[in-house]
VODRENGU-964377 format. One record per residue (C-alpha): residue number from 1; x, y, z. Coordinates in nm, 3 decimals. Example, Ala and Ser with C-alpha at 12.3 -4.5 7.8 and 13.67 -1.06 7.14 Angstrom:
+-----+---------+---------+---------+
: num :      c1 :      c2 :      c3 :
+-----+---------+---------+---------+
:   1 :   1.230 :  -0.450 :   0.780 :
:   2 :   1.367 :  -0.106 :   0.714 :
+-----+---------+---------+---------+
END
This chain:
+-----+---------+---------+---------+
: num :      c1 :      c2 :      c3 :
+-----+---------+---------+---------+
:   1 :   0.000 :   0.000 :   0.000 :
:   2 :   0.278 :   0.247 :   0.089 :
:   3 :   0.455 :   0.173 :  -0.237 :
:   4 :   0.148 :   0.304 :  -0.416 :
:   5 :   0.175 :   0.643 :  -0.249 :
:   6 :   0.244 :   0.886 :  -0.529 :
:   7 :   0.255 :   1.263 :  -0.560 :
:   8 :  -0.122 :   1.297 :  -0.601 :
:   9 :  -0.187 :   1.093 :  -0.289 :
:  10 :   0.040 :   1.324 :  -0.087 :
:  11 :  -0.128 :   1.632 :  -0.233 :
:  12 :  -0.475 :   1.492 :  -0.159 :
:  13 :  -0.369 :   1.398 :   0.195 :
:  14 :  -0.229 :   1.745 :   0.253 :
:  15 :  -0.545 :   1.911 :   0.121 :
:  16 :  -0.762 :   1.684 :   0.338 :
:  17 :  -0.557 :   1.766 :   0.648 :
:  18 :  -0.582 :   2.140 :   0.579 :
:  19 :  -0.958 :   2.114 :   0.526 :
:  20 :  -0.990 :   1.921 :   0.854 :
:  21 :  -0.787 :   2.192 :   1.025 :
:  22 :  -1.027 :   2.458 :   0.904 :
:  23 :  -1.338 :   2.259 :   0.996 :
:  24 :  -1.219 :   2.136 :   1.338 :
:  25 :  -1.227 :   2.408 :   1.605 :
:  26 :  -0.924 :   2.465 :   1.821 :
:  27 :  -0.667 :   2.249 :   1.644 :
:  28 :  -0.331 :   2.368 :   1.519 :
:  29 :  -0.147 :   2.041 :   1.468 :
:  30 :  -0.296 :   1.953 :   1.130 :
:  31 :  -0.144 :   2.261 :   0.960 :
:  32 :   0.205 :   2.117 :   0.999 :
:  33 :   0.103 :   1.776 :   0.873 :
:  34 :  -0.096 :   1.920 :   0.581 :
:  35 :   0.178 :   2.152 :   0.466 :
:  36 :   0.437 :   1.875 :   0.499 :
:  37 :   0.223 :   1.634 :   0.294 :
:  38 :   0.176 :   1.895 :   0.020 :
:  39 :   0.550 :   1.965 :   0.012 :
:  40 :   0.627 :   1.593 :  -0.017 :
:  41 :   0.373 :   1.569 :  -0.299 :
:  42 :   0.535 :   1.859 :  -0.482 :
:  43 :   0.880 :   1.706 :  -0.432 :
:  44 :   0.751 :   1.374 :  -0.568 :
:  45 :   0.624 :   1.549 :  -0.879 :
:  46 :   0.973 :   1.687 :  -0.948 :
:  47 :   1.194 :   1.406 :  -0.814 :
:  48 :   1.115 :   1.037 :  -0.840 :
:  49 :   1.145 :   0.929 :  -0.475 :
:  50 :   1.104 :   0.586 :  -0.322 :
:  51 :   0.818 :   0.556 :  -0.078 :
:  52 :   1.063 :   0.519 :   0.211 :
:  53 :   1.225 :   0.851 :   0.119 :
:  54 :   0.881 :   1.012 :   0.093 :
:  55 :   0.797 :   0.900 :   0.447 :
:  56 :   1.131 :   1.023 :   0.578 :
:  57 :   1.083 :   1.356 :   0.399 :
:  58 :   0.731 :   1.381 :   0.543 :
:  59 :   0.858 :   1.316 :   0.896 :
:  60 :   1.143 :   1.565 :   0.863 :
:  61 :   0.926 :   1.835 :   0.707 :
:  62 :   0.667 :   1.788 :   0.981 :
:  63 :   0.934 :   1.826 :   1.247 :
:  64 :   1.090 :   2.130 :   1.078 :
:  65 :   0.755 :   2.302 :   1.022 :
:  66 :   0.647 :   2.237 :   1.383 :
:  67 :   0.973 :   2.378 :   1.519 :
:  68 :   0.952 :   2.677 :   1.285 :
:  69 :   0.595 :   2.741 :   1.399 :
:  70 :   0.696 :   2.730 :   1.763 :
:  71 :   0.990 :   2.962 :   1.705 :
:  72 :   0.798 :   3.212 :   1.491 :
:  73 :   0.491 :   3.189 :   1.711 :
:  74 :   0.685 :   3.322 :   2.007 :
:  75 :   0.807 :   3.621 :   1.808 :
:  76 :   0.457 :   3.735 :   1.720 :
:  77 :   0.362 :   4.035 :   1.930 :
:  78 :   0.083 :   3.921 :   2.159 :
:  79 :   0.099 :   4.204 :   2.410 :
:  80 :  -0.190 :   4.397 :   2.262 :
:  81 :  -0.323 :   4.619 :   2.537 :
:  82 :  -0.653 :   4.459 :   2.629 :
:  83 :  -0.634 :   4.549 :   2.994 :
:  84 :  -0.944 :   4.768 :   2.962 :
:  85 :  -1.140 :   4.532 :   2.738 :
:  86 :  -1.503 :   4.538 :   2.858 :
:  87 :  -1.401 :   4.797 :   3.121 :
:  88 :  -1.373 :   5.102 :   2.899 :
:  89 :  -1.450 :   5.353 :   3.170 :
:  90 :  -1.147 :   5.248 :   3.378 :
:  91 :  -0.923 :   5.379 :   3.101 :
:  92 :  -1.051 :   5.730 :   3.177 :
:  93 :  -0.924 :   5.736 :   3.537 :
:  94 :  -0.669 :   6.014 :   3.576 :
:  95 :  -0.760 :   6.185 :   3.248 :
:  96 :  -0.883 :   6.544 :   3.232 :
:  97 :  -1.196 :   6.647 :   3.039 :
:  98 :  -1.406 :   6.958 :   2.985 :
:  99 :  -1.754 :   6.968 :   3.136 :
: 100 :  -2.016 :   6.991 :   2.859 :
: 101 :  -2.336 :   7.021 :   3.063 :
: 102 :  -2.281 :   7.194 :   3.398 :
: 103 :  -2.258 :   6.971 :   3.703 :
: 104 :  -2.556 :   7.063 :   3.920 :
: 105 :  -2.671 :   6.866 :   4.223 :
: 106 :  -2.370 :   6.642 :   4.165 :
: 107 :  -2.464 :   6.536 :   3.807 :
: 108 :  -2.347 :   6.656 :   3.466 :
: 109 :  -2.187 :   6.539 :   3.142 :
: 110 :  -1.855 :   6.548 :   2.959 :
: 111 :  -1.787 :   6.468 :   2.595 :
: 112 :  -1.517 :   6.209 :   2.531 :
: 113 :  -1.444 :   6.165 :   2.162 :
: 114 :  -1.790 :   6.116 :   2.007 :
: 115 :  -1.970 :   6.001 :   2.323 :
: 116 :  -2.134 :   6.196 :   2.604 :
: 117 :  -2.061 :   6.047 :   2.946 :
: 118 :  -2.245 :   6.112 :   3.270 :
: 119 :  -2.032 :   6.244 :   3.553 :
: 120 :  -2.077 :   6.288 :   3.923 :
: 121 :  -1.885 :   6.543 :   4.125 :
: 122 :  -1.883 :   6.890 :   4.278 :
: 123 :  -2.105 :   7.150 :   4.112 :
: 124 :  -1.924 :   7.344 :   3.840 :
: 125 :  -2.018 :   7.538 :   3.525 :
: 126 :  -1.990 :   7.413 :   3.167 :
: 127 :  -1.639 :   7.456 :   3.031 :
: 128 :  -1.469 :   7.366 :   3.360 :
: 129 :  -1.189 :   7.112 :   3.353 :
: 130 :  -1.239 :   6.802 :   3.566 :
: 131 :  -1.028 :   6.496 :   3.635 :
: 132 :  -1.176 :   6.146 :   3.654 :
: 133 :  -1.098 :   6.009 :   4.002 :
: 134 :  -1.282 :   5.677 :   3.983 :
: 135 :  -1.566 :   5.505 :   3.801 :
: 136 :  -1.887 :   5.336 :   3.904 :
: 137 :  -2.009 :   5.138 :   3.604 :
: 138 :  -2.079 :   5.393 :   3.329 :
: 139 :  -2.072 :   5.687 :   3.573 :
: 140 :  -1.745 :   5.882 :   3.596 :
: 141 :  -1.667 :   6.028 :   3.939 :
: 142 :  -1.480 :   6.354 :   3.882 :
: 143 :  -1.300 :   6.615 :   4.088 :
: 144 :  -1.233 :   6.977 :   4.005 :
: 145 :  -0.884 :   7.068 :   3.896 :
: 146 :  -0.701 :   7.301 :   4.135 :
: 147 :  -0.675 :   7.572 :   3.866 :
: 148 :  -1.056 :   7.591 :   3.830 :
: 149 :  -1.129 :   7.633 :   4.203 :
+-----+---------+---------+---------+
END
């Protein structure tokens, strides 16, 4: 059976492994095997190899591609700042904004980019600069800047 393995069998095997990789959630192993099988198939089209050499080439290419993936995978920058993912308001702590609607009875608004946010803090007129001290859900707790007092 192994002696009958030809270039088209390797190419079909590689394609099948890649399709299984795409269909199966959460697997990464089949990429290496699929790519290695396709490379062996392409080599067999160019060079007439014995089936033993094809198996050895497949094993070596699988090992090399797995090691290359591990080495290159570590170099990929994965430190995307997601520390405020789903906690957007916490990113505003310490930032200074201009009051849009005056803060009266402890409530007002500020505009941040294209969104109006509710704030809670000491009463102050529109145009005052406030600093976000803490957050409570979507509500920003602000304090007056010393220059506006």
